[in-house]
All heavy atoms as TSV, in Angstrom:
chain	resi	resn	atom	element	x	y	z
A	1	MET	N	N	92.231	87.427	125.733
A	1	MET	CA	C	93.517	87.813	125.221
A	1	MET	C	C	93.543	89.324	125.005
A	1	MET	O	O	93.654	89.800	123.884
A	1	MET	CB	C	93.759	87.047	123.922
A	1	MET	CG	C	94.911	87.519	123.133
A	1	MET	SD	S	95.113	86.646	121.590
A	1	MET	CE	C	93.826	87.365	120.602
A	2	PRO	N	N	93.424	90.097	126.070
A	2	PRO	CA	C	93.518	91.540	125.892
A	2	PRO	C	C	94.944	91.953	125.571
A	2	PRO	O	O	95.898	91.399	126.099
A	2	PRO	CB	C	93.077	92.106	127.241
A	2	PRO	CG	C	93.318	91.016	128.201
A	2	PRO	CD	C	93.175	89.728	127.448
A	3	LEU	N	N	95.076	92.916	124.683
A	3	LEU	CA	C	96.391	93.400	124.296
A	3	LEU	C	C	96.851	94.482	125.260
A	3	LEU	O	O	96.045	95.188	125.852
A	3	LEU	CB	C	96.338	93.964	122.874
A	3	LEU	CG	C	95.952	92.972	121.784
A	3	LEU	CD1	C	95.864	93.696	120.458
A	3	LEU	CD2	C	96.947	91.851	121.710
A	4	ASN	N	N	98.157	94.586	125.419
A	4	ASN	CA	C	98.731	95.619	126.274
A	4	ASN	C	C	98.574	96.975	125.610
A	4	ASN	O	O	98.621	97.093	124.383
A	4	ASN	CB	C	100.212	95.350	126.525
A	4	ASN	CG	C	100.424	94.066	127.280
A	4	ASN	OD1	O	99.599	93.673	128.088
A	4	ASN	ND2	N	101.533	93.415	127.022
A	5	ARG	N	N	98.434	98.003	126.415
A	5	ARG	CA	C	98.325	99.358	125.892
A	5	ARG	C	C	99.711	99.980	125.822
A	5	ARG	O	O	100.577	99.654	126.615
A	5	ARG	CB	C	97.450	100.211	126.791
A	5	ARG	CG	C	96.024	99.813	126.750
A	5	ARG	CD	C	95.213	100.682	127.663
A	5	ARG	NE	N	93.807	100.385	127.461
A	5	ARG	CZ	C	92.868	101.301	127.382
A	5	ARG	NH1	N	93.167	102.560	127.531
A	5	ARG	NH2	N	91.619	100.961	127.182
A	6	GLY	N	N	99.902	100.842	124.878
A	6	GLY	CA	C	101.160	101.551	124.778
A	6	GLY	C	C	101.681	101.580	123.359
A	6	GLY	O	O	101.276	100.787	122.515
A	7	LYS	N	N	102.595	102.504	123.099
A	7	LYS	CA	C	103.135	102.686	121.762
A	7	LYS	C	C	104.583	102.252	121.641
A	7	LYS	O	O	105.156	102.335	120.570
A	7	LYS	CB	C	103.039	104.164	121.358
A	7	LYS	CG	C	101.620	104.634	121.214
A	7	LYS	CD	C	101.581	106.042	120.702
A	7	LYS	CE	C	100.147	106.495	120.545
A	7	LYS	NZ	N	99.925	107.247	119.361
A	8	SER	N	N	105.190	101.792	122.734
A	8	SER	CA	C	106.608	101.439	122.689
A	8	SER	C	C	106.830	100.163	121.873
A	8	SER	O	O	105.920	99.346	121.689
A	8	SER	CB	C	107.162	101.245	124.098
A	8	SER	OG	O	106.644	100.067	124.669
A	9	GLN	N	N	108.052	100.011	121.394
A	9	GLN	CA	C	108.412	98.833	120.605
A	9	GLN	C	C	108.246	97.562	121.430
A	9	GLN	O	O	107.822	96.530	120.916
A	9	GLN	CB	C	109.860	98.965	120.116
A	9	GLN	CG	C	110.327	97.807	119.269
A	9	GLN	CD	C	109.539	97.669	117.972
A	9	GLN	OE1	O	109.248	98.657	117.322
A	9	GLN	NE2	N	109.184	96.456	117.609
A	10	LYS	N	N	108.565	97.631	122.710
A	10	LYS	CA	C	108.455	96.470	123.592
A	10	LYS	C	C	106.992	96.020	123.726
A	10	LYS	O	O	106.697	94.825	123.675
A	10	LYS	CB	C	109.027	96.814	124.968
A	10	LYS	CG	C	109.075	95.652	125.915
A	10	LYS	CD	C	109.736	96.049	127.221
A	10	LYS	CE	C	109.771	94.861	128.174
A	10	LYS	NZ	N	110.364	95.230	129.454
A	11	THR	N	N	106.090	96.971	123.872
A	11	THR	CA	C	104.673	96.655	123.988
A	11	THR	C	C	104.135	96.046	122.698
A	11	THR	O	O	103.401	95.058	122.725
A	11	THR	CB	C	103.869	97.925	124.339
A	11	THR	OG1	O	104.404	98.486	125.524
A	11	THR	CG2	C	102.410	97.612	124.534
A	12	VAL	N	N	104.517	96.620	121.570
A	12	VAL	CA	C	104.070	96.105	120.274
A	12	VAL	C	C	104.596	94.678	120.075
A	12	VAL	O	O	103.855	93.788	119.651
A	12	VAL	CB	C	104.518	97.034	119.124
A	12	VAL	CG1	C	104.222	96.414	117.770
A	12	VAL	CG2	C	103.837	98.389	119.234
A	13	SER	N	N	105.859	94.444	120.414
A	13	SER	CA	C	106.449	93.113	120.273
A	13	SER	C	C	105.737	92.093	121.158
A	13	SER	O	O	105.474	90.963	120.736
A	13	SER	CB	C	107.928	93.142	120.638
A	13	SER	OG	O	108.635	93.948	119.747
A	14	THR	N	N	105.416	92.488	122.381
A	14	THR	CA	C	104.695	91.603	123.293
A	14	THR	C	C	103.324	91.247	122.729
A	14	THR	O	O	102.900	90.091	122.789
A	14	THR	CB	C	104.534	92.281	124.669
A	14	THR	OG1	O	105.820	92.653	125.152
A	14	THR	CG2	C	103.864	91.359	125.656
A	15	ASN	N	N	102.645	92.228	122.168
A	15	ASN	CA	C	101.328	91.977	121.579
A	15	ASN	C	C	101.423	91.045	120.372
A	15	ASN	O	O	100.571	90.173	120.194
A	15	ASN	CB	C	100.664	93.291	121.196
A	15	ASN	CG	C	100.191	94.075	122.398
A	15	ASN	OD1	O	100.012	93.536	123.480
A	15	ASN	ND2	N	99.999	95.368	122.217
A	16	ILE	N	N	102.454	91.210	119.557
A	16	ILE	CA	C	102.623	90.337	118.393
A	16	ILE	C	C	102.859	88.903	118.857
A	16	ILE	O	O	102.263	87.961	118.331
A	16	ILE	CB	C	103.776	90.831	117.494
A	16	ILE	CG1	C	103.380	92.135	116.813
A	16	ILE	CG2	C	104.139	89.779	116.450
A	16	ILE	CD1	C	104.505	92.815	116.067
A	17	LYS	N	N	103.708	88.725	119.857
A	17	LYS	CA	C	103.960	87.377	120.388
A	17	LYS	C	C	102.685	86.756	120.920
A	17	LYS	O	O	102.430	85.564	120.722
A	17	LYS	CB	C	105.020	87.434	121.491
A	17	LYS	CG	C	106.408	87.681	120.964
A	17	LYS	CD	C	107.408	87.815	122.094
A	17	LYS	CE	C	108.756	88.264	121.551
A	17	LYS	NZ	N	109.709	88.577	122.624
A	18	GLU	N	N	101.872	87.537	121.610
A	18	GLU	CA	C	100.612	87.037	122.156
A	18	GLU	C	C	99.659	86.621	121.027
A	18	GLU	O	O	99.002	85.586	121.114
A	18	GLU	CB	C	99.957	88.123	123.017
A	18	GLU	CG	C	98.645	87.724	123.633
A	18	GLU	CD	C	98.790	86.630	124.684
A	18	GLU	OE1	O	99.840	86.569	125.342
A	18	GLU	OE2	O	97.841	85.837	124.830
A	19	LEU	N	N	99.604	87.420	119.980
A	19	LEU	CA	C	98.709	87.112	118.861
A	19	LEU	C	C	99.193	85.916	118.034
A	19	LEU	O	O	98.398	85.263	117.366
A	19	LEU	CB	C	98.568	88.340	117.956
A	19	LEU	CG	C	97.765	89.497	118.547
A	19	LEU	CD1	C	98.021	90.767	117.770
A	19	LEU	CD2	C	96.289	89.156	118.569
A	20	MET	N	N	100.487	85.631	118.075
A	20	MET	CA	C	101.039	84.524	117.292
A	20	MET	C	C	100.838	83.163	117.972
A	20	MET	O	O	100.985	82.131	117.339
A	20	MET	CB	C	102.537	84.731	117.046
A	20	MET	CG	C	102.848	85.744	115.985
A	20	MET	SD	S	102.267	85.301	114.350
A	20	MET	CE	C	103.315	83.913	113.990
A	21	LYS	N	N	100.504	83.145	119.254
A	21	LYS	CA	C	100.395	81.872	119.974
A	21	LYS	C	C	99.374	80.943	119.330
A	21	LYS	O	O	99.721	79.971	118.712
A	21	LYS	CB	C	100.063	82.114	121.443
A	21	LYS	CG	C	101.255	82.608	122.221
A	21	LYS	CD	C	100.929	82.758	123.670
A	21	LYS	CE	C	102.143	83.299	124.421
A	21	LYS	NZ	N	101.825	83.599	125.797
A	22	LYS	N	N	98.109	81.229	119.495
A	22	LYS	CA	C	97.074	80.429	118.855
A	22	LYS	C	C	95.894	81.333	118.547
A	22	LYS	O	O	95.308	81.914	119.456
A	22	LYS	CB	C	96.637	79.286	119.764
A	22	LYS	CG	C	95.656	78.383	119.060
A	22	LYS	CD	C	95.412	77.100	119.767
A	22	LYS	CE	C	94.473	76.300	118.881
A	22	LYS	NZ	N	93.846	75.230	119.528
A	23	PRO	N	N	95.548	81.449	117.269
A	23	PRO	CA	C	94.446	82.348	116.913
A	23	PRO	C	C	93.098	81.766	117.322
A	23	PRO	O	O	92.926	80.552	117.401
A	23	PRO	CB	C	94.561	82.473	115.398
A	23	PRO	CG	C	95.255	81.246	114.958
A	23	PRO	CD	C	96.161	80.852	116.092
A	24	SER	N	N	92.146	82.651	117.585
A	24	SER	CA	C	90.785	82.214	117.878
A	24	SER	C	C	90.183	81.615	116.607
A	24	SER	O	O	90.777	81.689	115.528
A	24	SER	CB	C	89.950	83.407	118.343
A	24	SER	OG	O	89.856	84.358	117.306
A	25	LYS	N	N	89.005	81.033	116.719
A	25	LYS	CA	C	88.386	80.407	115.540
A	25	LYS	C	C	88.140	81.420	114.427
A	25	LYS	O	O	88.389	81.145	113.259
A	25	LYS	CB	C	87.072	79.739	115.932
A	25	LYS	CG	C	87.250	78.440	116.643
A	25	LYS	CD	C	85.929	77.734	116.826
A	25	LYS	CE	C	86.153	76.392	117.493
A	25	LYS	NZ	N	84.905	75.635	117.596
A	26	ALA	N	N	87.670	82.599	114.800
A	26	ALA	CA	C	87.388	83.629	113.787
A	26	ALA	C	C	88.676	84.101	113.121
A	26	ALA	O	O	88.727	84.268	111.900
A	26	ALA	CB	C	86.665	84.806	114.426
A	27	ARG	N	N	89.738	84.302	113.920
A	27	ARG	CA	C	91.017	84.735	113.340
A	27	ARG	C	C	91.635	83.636	112.507
A	27	ARG	O	O	92.276	83.911	111.491
A	27	ARG	CB	C	91.989	85.161	114.450
A	27	ARG	CG	C	91.773	86.593	114.864
A	27	ARG	CD	C	92.918	87.203	115.626
A	27	ARG	NE	N	94.206	86.992	115.018
A	27	ARG	CZ	C	95.250	86.419	115.645
A	27	ARG	NH1	N	95.152	86.019	116.866
A	27	ARG	NH2	N	96.394	86.268	115.023
A	28	ALA	N	N	91.463	82.374	112.902
A	28	ALA	CA	C	92.027	81.260	112.144
A	28	ALA	C	C	91.405	81.210	110.753
A	28	ALA	O	O	92.097	80.975	109.753
A	28	ALA	CB	C	91.807	79.945	112.876
A	29	LYS	N	N	90.116	81.463	110.673
A	29	LYS	CA	C	89.443	81.484	109.372
A	29	LYS	C	C	89.964	82.643	108.530
A	29	LYS	O	O	90.211	82.496	107.334
A	29	LYS	CB	C	87.936	81.607	109.556
A	29	LYS	CG	C	87.176	81.529	108.259
A	29	LYS	CD	C	85.693	81.569	108.474
A	29	LYS	CE	C	84.976	81.490	107.139
A	29	LYS	NZ	N	83.529	81.630	107.296
A	30	GLY	N	N	90.155	83.788	109.157
A	30	GLY	CA	C	90.694	84.946	108.452
A	30	GLY	C	C	92.109	84.708	107.956
A	30	GLY	O	O	92.476	85.137	106.862
A	31	VAL	N	N	92.904	83.994	108.751
A	31	VAL	CA	C	94.284	83.675	108.360
A	31	VAL	C	C	94.273	82.772	107.133
A	31	VAL	O	O	95.034	82.990	106.181
A	31	VAL	CB	C	95.043	83.012	109.529
A	31	VAL	CG1	C	96.333	82.382	109.059
A	31	VAL	CG2	C	95.327	84.030	110.616
A	32	ARG	N	N	93.425	81.756	107.143
A	32	ARG	CA	C	93.343	80.846	105.984
A	32	ARG	C	C	92.913	81.592	104.727
A	32	ARG	O	O	93.474	81.390	103.648
A	32	ARG	CB	C	92.365	79.707	106.278
A	32	ARG	CG	C	92.903	78.671	107.228
A	32	ARG	CD	C	92.036	77.427	107.260
A	32	ARG	NE	N	90.646	77.704	107.588
A	32	ARG	CZ	C	90.134	77.729	108.815
A	32	ARG	NH1	N	90.911	77.497	109.851
A	32	ARG	NH2	N	88.849	77.965	109.012
A	33	THR	N	N	91.922	82.477	104.868
A	33	THR	CA	C	91.446	83.250	103.726
A	33	THR	C	C	92.532	84.174	103.193
A	33	THR	O	O	92.758	84.255	101.983
A	33	THR	CB	C	90.202	84.071	104.125
A	33	THR	OG1	O	89.206	83.187	104.632
A	33	THR	CG2	C	89.656	84.843	102.946
A	34	LEU	N	N	93.231	84.856	104.099
A	34	LEU	CA	C	94.314	85.753	103.709
A	34	LEU	C	C	95.423	84.988	102.985
A	34	LEU	O	O	95.931	85.436	101.955
A	34	LEU	CB	C	94.876	86.471	104.938
A	34	LEU	CG	C	96.020	87.446	104.720
A	34	LEU	CD1	C	95.553	88.620	103.879
A	34	LEU	CD2	C	96.542	87.932	106.061
A	35	ALA	N	N	95.787	83.833	103.514
A	35	ALA	CA	C	96.840	83.022	102.905
A	35	ALA	C	C	96.441	82.592	101.496
A	35	ALA	O	O	97.248	82.649	100.563
A	35	ALA	CB	C	97.137	81.804	103.768
A	36	LYS	N	N	95.207	82.200	101.357
A	36	LYS	CA	C	94.727	81.739	100.055
A	36	LYS	C	C	94.696	82.877	99.038
A	36	LYS	O	O	95.137	82.719	97.899
A	36	LYS	CB	C	93.325	81.154	100.215
A	36	LYS	CG	C	92.845	80.333	99.069
A	36	LYS	CD	C	91.524	79.691	99.418
A	36	LYS	CE	C	91.123	78.672	98.399
A	36	LYS	NZ	N	89.842	78.040	98.731
A	37	ARG	N	N	94.212	84.040	99.444
A	37	ARG	CA	C	94.107	85.180	98.533
A	37	ARG	C	C	95.467	85.713	98.107
A	37	ARG	O	O	95.651	86.130	96.973
A	37	ARG	CB	C	93.315	86.305	99.176
A	37	ARG	CG	C	91.849	86.057	99.211
A	37	ARG	CD	C	91.118	87.244	99.739
A	37	ARG	NE	N	89.684	86.973	99.788
A	37	ARG	CZ	C	88.795	87.783	100.313
A	37	ARG	NH1	N	89.179	88.922	100.837
A	37	ARG	NH2	N	87.532	87.464	100.322
A	38	MET	N	N	96.418	85.739	99.049
A	38	MET	CA	C	97.721	86.317	98.754
A	38	MET	C	C	98.727	85.286	98.253
A	38	MET	O	O	99.824	85.650	97.837
A	38	MET	CB	C	98.279	87.018	99.994
A	38	MET	CG	C	97.430	88.201	100.421
A	38	MET	SD	S	98.175	89.114	101.760
A	38	MET	CE	C	99.435	90.007	100.872
A	39	GLY	N	N	98.381	84.007	98.323
A	39	GLY	CA	C	99.295	82.970	97.861
A	39	GLY	C	C	100.496	82.798	98.765
A	39	GLY	O	O	101.607	82.570	98.286
A	40	ILE	N	N	100.296	82.930	100.074
A	40	ILE	CA	C	101.379	82.765	101.037
A	40	ILE	C	C	101.019	81.652	102.008
A	40	ILE	O	O	99.888	81.161	102.013
A	40	ILE	CB	C	101.643	84.083	101.813
A	40	ILE	CG1	C	100.379	84.579	102.504
A	40	ILE	CG2	C	102.196	85.152	100.892
A	40	ILE	CD1	C	100.562	85.839	103.332
A	41	THR	N	N	101.975	81.259	102.833
A	41	THR	CA	C	101.712	80.195	103.800
A	41	THR	C	C	100.811	80.729	104.914
A	41	THR	O	O	100.811	81.930	105.208
A	41	THR	CB	C	103.021	79.678	104.428
A	41	THR	OG1	O	103.615	80.734	105.187
A	41	THR	CG2	C	103.984	79.187	103.370
A	42	PRO	N	N	100.051	79.843	105.554
A	42	PRO	CA	C	99.208	80.281	106.669
A	42	PRO	C	C	100.012	80.894	107.822
A	42	PRO	O	O	99.546	81.823	108.475
A	42	PRO	CB	C	98.506	79.002	107.119
A	42	PRO	CG	C	98.481	78.142	105.902
A	42	PRO	CD	C	99.751	78.461	105.174
A	43	LYS	N	N	101.213	80.413	108.060
A	43	LYS	CA	C	102.044	80.962	109.132
A	43	LYS	C	C	102.436	82.409	108.804
A	43	LYS	O	O	102.416	83.273	109.686
A	43	LYS	CB	C	103.298	80.102	109.304
A	43	LYS	CG	C	104.041	80.363	110.563
A	43	LYS	CD	C	103.245	79.877	111.757
A	43	LYS	CE	C	104.057	80.006	113.022
A	43	LYS	NZ	N	103.295	79.650	114.187
A	44	GLU	N	N	102.794	82.680	107.556
A	44	GLU	CA	C	103.134	84.044	107.136
A	44	GLU	C	C	101.897	84.942	107.212
A	44	GLU	O	O	101.989	86.098	107.627
A	44	GLU	CB	C	103.699	84.038	105.713
A	44	GLU	CG	C	103.964	85.402	105.128
A	44	GLU	CD	C	105.048	86.199	105.831
A	44	GLU	OE1	O	105.816	85.615	106.615
A	44	GLU	OE2	O	105.125	87.418	105.612
A	45	ALA	N	N	100.740	84.413	106.834
A	45	ALA	CA	C	99.508	85.192	106.909
A	45	ALA	C	C	99.175	85.518	108.367
A	45	ALA	O	O	98.747	86.633	108.677
A	45	ALA	CB	C	98.359	84.421	106.271
A	46	GLN	N	N	99.399	84.563	109.266
A	46	GLN	CA	C	99.158	84.794	110.685
A	46	GLN	C	C	100.106	85.871	111.213
A	46	GLN	O	O	99.702	86.739	111.981
A	46	GLN	CB	C	99.349	83.510	111.473
A	46	GLN	CG	C	99.052	83.651	112.947
A	46	GLN	CD	C	99.271	82.373	113.711
A	46	GLN	OE1	O	99.608	81.342	113.144
A	46	GLN	NE2	N	99.080	82.425	115.006
A	47	ARG	N	N	101.364	85.849	110.775
A	47	ARG	CA	C	102.336	86.850	111.206
A	47	ARG	C	C	101.925	88.241	110.728
A	47	ARG	O	O	101.927	89.205	111.501
A	47	ARG	CB	C	103.733	86.520	110.685
A	47	ARG	CG	C	104.813	87.449	111.225
A	47	ARG	CD	C	106.126	87.267	110.520
A	47	ARG	NE	N	106.069	87.659	109.118
A	47	ARG	CZ	C	106.085	88.928	108.677
A	47	ARG	NH1	N	106.144	89.917	109.519
A	47	ARG	NH2	N	106.017	89.192	107.396
A	48	ARG	N	N	101.545	88.352	109.470
A	48	ARG	CA	C	101.142	89.651	108.924
A	48	ARG	C	C	99.914	90.196	109.644
A	48	ARG	O	O	99.819	91.388	109.933
A	48	ARG	CB	C	100.849	89.530	107.427
A	48	ARG	CG	C	102.079	89.359	106.589
A	48	ARG	CD	C	101.723	89.367	105.128
A	48	ARG	NE	N	102.890	89.083	104.309
A	48	ARG	CZ	C	102.899	89.198	102.990
A	48	ARG	NH1	N	101.823	89.604	102.343
A	48	ARG	NH2	N	103.993	88.928	102.315
A	49	GLN	N	N	98.971	89.312	109.916
A	49	GLN	CA	C	97.762	89.728	110.611
A	49	GLN	C	C	98.077	90.175	112.039
A	49	GLN	O	O	97.555	91.181	112.518
A	49	GLN	CB	C	96.753	88.579	110.633
A	49	GLN	CG	C	95.386	88.985	111.126
A	49	GLN	CD	C	94.441	87.825	111.184
A	49	GLN	OE1	O	94.704	86.864	111.892
A	49	GLN	NE2	N	93.357	87.904	110.438
A	50	ALA	N	N	98.960	89.462	112.722
A	50	ALA	CA	C	99.336	89.813	114.096
A	50	ALA	C	C	100.022	91.174	114.134
A	50	ALA	O	O	99.753	91.995	115.017
A	50	ALA	CB	C	100.249	88.741	114.679
A	51	VAL	N	N	100.900	91.440	113.174
A	51	VAL	CA	C	101.593	92.728	113.115
A	51	VAL	C	C	100.584	93.850	112.876
A	51	VAL	O	O	100.636	94.891	113.537
A	51	VAL	CB	C	102.676	92.715	112.012
A	51	VAL	CG1	C	103.202	94.112	111.742
A	51	VAL	CG2	C	103.803	91.782	112.396
A	52	ALA	N	N	99.661	93.637	111.968
A	52	ALA	CA	C	98.666	94.665	111.662
A	52	ALA	C	C	97.786	94.961	112.876
A	52	ALA	O	O	97.519	96.132	113.190
A	52	ALA	CB	C	97.800	94.218	110.486
A	53	ILE	N	N	97.366	93.938	113.596
A	53	ILE	CA	C	96.521	94.124	114.776
A	53	ILE	C	C	97.287	94.853	115.875
A	53	ILE	O	O	96.773	95.772	116.508
A	53	ILE	CB	C	95.982	92.775	115.283
A	53	ILE	CG1	C	94.986	92.187	114.280
A	53	ILE	CG2	C	95.325	92.924	116.648
A	53	ILE	CD1	C	94.601	90.755	114.559
A	54	ALA	N	N	98.531	94.438	116.110
A	54	ALA	CA	C	99.337	95.054	117.171
A	54	ALA	C	C	99.626	96.520	116.874
A	54	ALA	O	O	99.548	97.374	117.769
A	54	ALA	CB	C	100.639	94.283	117.353
A	55	LEU	N	N	99.957	96.836	115.629
A	55	LEU	CA	C	100.234	98.229	115.275
A	55	LEU	C	C	98.972	99.077	115.346
A	55	LEU	O	O	99.008	100.235	115.760
A	55	LEU	CB	C	100.862	98.312	113.884
A	55	LEU	CG	C	102.300	97.801	113.782
A	55	LEU	CD1	C	102.773	97.834	112.346
A	55	LEU	CD2	C	103.224	98.602	114.666
A	56	ARG	N	N	97.868	98.506	114.963
A	56	ARG	CA	C	96.601	99.248	115.029
A	56	ARG	C	C	96.234	99.539	116.482
A	56	ARG	O	O	95.777	100.630	116.810
A	56	ARG	CB	C	95.500	98.462	114.351
A	56	ARG	CG	C	94.157	99.130	114.431
A	56	ARG	CD	C	93.467	99.036	113.149
A	56	ARG	NE	N	92.310	99.906	113.193
A	56	ARG	CZ	C	91.476	100.021	112.204
A	56	ARG	NH1	N	91.691	99.352	111.114
A	56	ARG	NH2	N	90.452	100.808	112.280
A	57	ALA	N	N	96.457	98.562	117.359
A	57	ALA	CA	C	96.162	98.759	118.781
A	57	ALA	C	C	97.061	99.837	119.381
A	57	ALA	O	O	96.661	100.548	120.297
A	57	ALA	CB	C	96.341	97.448	119.540
A	58	ALA	N	N	98.276	99.954	118.863
A	58	ALA	CA	C	99.217	100.965	119.357
A	58	ALA	C	C	98.978	102.330	118.718
A	58	ALA	O	O	99.587	103.316	119.126
A	58	ALA	CB	C	100.648	100.515	119.082
A	59	GLY	N	N	98.145	102.386	117.704
A	59	GLY	CA	C	97.875	103.659	117.040
A	59	GLY	C	C	98.973	104.084	116.103
A	59	GLY	O	O	99.158	105.267	115.859
A	60	LYS	N	N	99.722	103.105	115.593
A	60	LYS	CA	C	100.805	103.407	114.670
A	60	LYS	C	C	100.403	102.982	113.263
A	60	LYS	O	O	99.650	102.027	113.094
A	60	LYS	CB	C	102.082	102.654	115.066
A	60	LYS	CG	C	102.670	103.114	116.371
A	60	LYS	CD	C	103.986	102.424	116.615
A	60	LYS	CE	C	104.679	102.973	117.833
A	60	LYS	NZ	N	106.009	102.406	118.016
A	61	PRO	N	N	100.937	103.651	112.237
A	61	PRO	CA	C	100.648	103.240	110.869
A	61	PRO	C	C	101.336	101.934	110.535
A	61	PRO	O	O	102.412	101.629	111.078
A	61	PRO	CB	C	101.167	104.385	110.009
A	61	PRO	CG	C	102.207	105.036	110.844
A	61	PRO	CD	C	101.772	104.855	112.267
A	62	LEU	N	N	100.755	101.163	109.645
A	62	LEU	CA	C	101.328	99.892	109.240
A	62	LEU	C	C	102.640	100.111	108.487
A	62	LEU	O	O	103.623	99.431	108.720
A	62	LEU	CB	C	100.338	99.117	108.368
A	62	LEU	CG	C	100.724	97.703	107.977
A	62	LEU	CD1	C	100.965	96.848	109.214
A	62	LEU	CD2	C	99.665	97.073	107.116
A	63	ARG	N	N	102.666	101.084	107.596
A	63	ARG	CA	C	103.865	101.411	106.831
A	63	ARG	C	C	104.010	102.913	106.744
A	63	ARG	O	O	103.026	103.647	106.765
A	63	ARG	CB	C	103.762	100.870	105.414
A	63	ARG	CG	C	103.708	99.389	105.331
A	63	ARG	CD	C	103.664	98.981	103.890
A	63	ARG	NE	N	103.396	97.568	103.806
A	63	ARG	CZ	C	102.967	96.958	102.743
A	63	ARG	NH1	N	102.755	97.650	101.648
A	63	ARG	NH2	N	102.748	95.676	102.733
A	64	LYS	N	N	105.240	103.340	106.564
A	64	LYS	CA	C	105.455	104.770	106.322
A	64	LYS	C	C	105.318	105.021	104.829
A	64	LYS	O	O	105.832	104.253	104.011
A	64	LYS	CB	C	106.837	105.191	106.812
A	64	LYS	CG	C	106.968	105.157	108.311
A	64	LYS	CD	C	108.252	105.755	108.755
A	64	LYS	CE	C	108.288	105.796	110.261
A	64	LYS	NZ	N	109.469	106.431	110.773
A	65	LYS	N	N	104.625	106.069	104.488
A	65	LYS	CA	C	104.426	106.387	103.072
A	65	LYS	C	C	105.572	107.224	102.554
A	65	LYS	O	O	106.063	108.121	103.239
A	65	LYS	CB	C	103.106	107.139	102.902
A	65	LYS	CG	C	101.941	106.335	103.409
A	65	LYS	CD	C	100.702	106.713	102.710
A	65	LYS	CE	C	99.586	105.842	103.249
A	65	LYS	NZ	N	98.525	105.682	102.367
A	66	ASN	N	N	106.007	106.935	101.347
A	66	ASN	CA	C	107.066	107.719	100.706
A	66	ASN	C	C	106.459	108.987	100.106
A	66	ASN	O	O	105.376	108.971	99.556
A	66	ASN	CB	C	107.747	106.914	99.611
A	66	ASN	CG	C	108.494	105.732	100.176
A	66	ASN	OD1	O	108.929	105.763	101.319
A	66	ASN	ND2	N	108.653	104.685	99.380
A	67	LYS	N	N	107.201	110.073	100.191
A	67	LYS	CA	C	106.699	111.332	99.623
A	67	LYS	C	C	107.245	111.571	98.245
A	67	LYS	O	O	108.247	111.203	97.858
A	67	LYS	CB	C	107.050	112.489	100.523
A	67	LYS	CG	C	106.264	112.447	101.788
A	67	LYS	CD	C	106.525	113.706	102.605
A	67	LYS	CE	C	105.637	113.701	103.830
A	67	LYS	NZ	N	105.794	114.885	104.610
């Protein structure tokens, strides 16, 4: 499951969709742990993790910081 390269919104969206399909065993364990720690559903934890991975692969910050 290699991710596409690029910084465009279309590339990031494609990567998020790819990551949301079915997580590997290691990612599935991480999703369960994240959901448990944050008190959210596993599906929401999987979405947050997919967004973070896709943005990191694109070299973009997860959030913009307020000044």
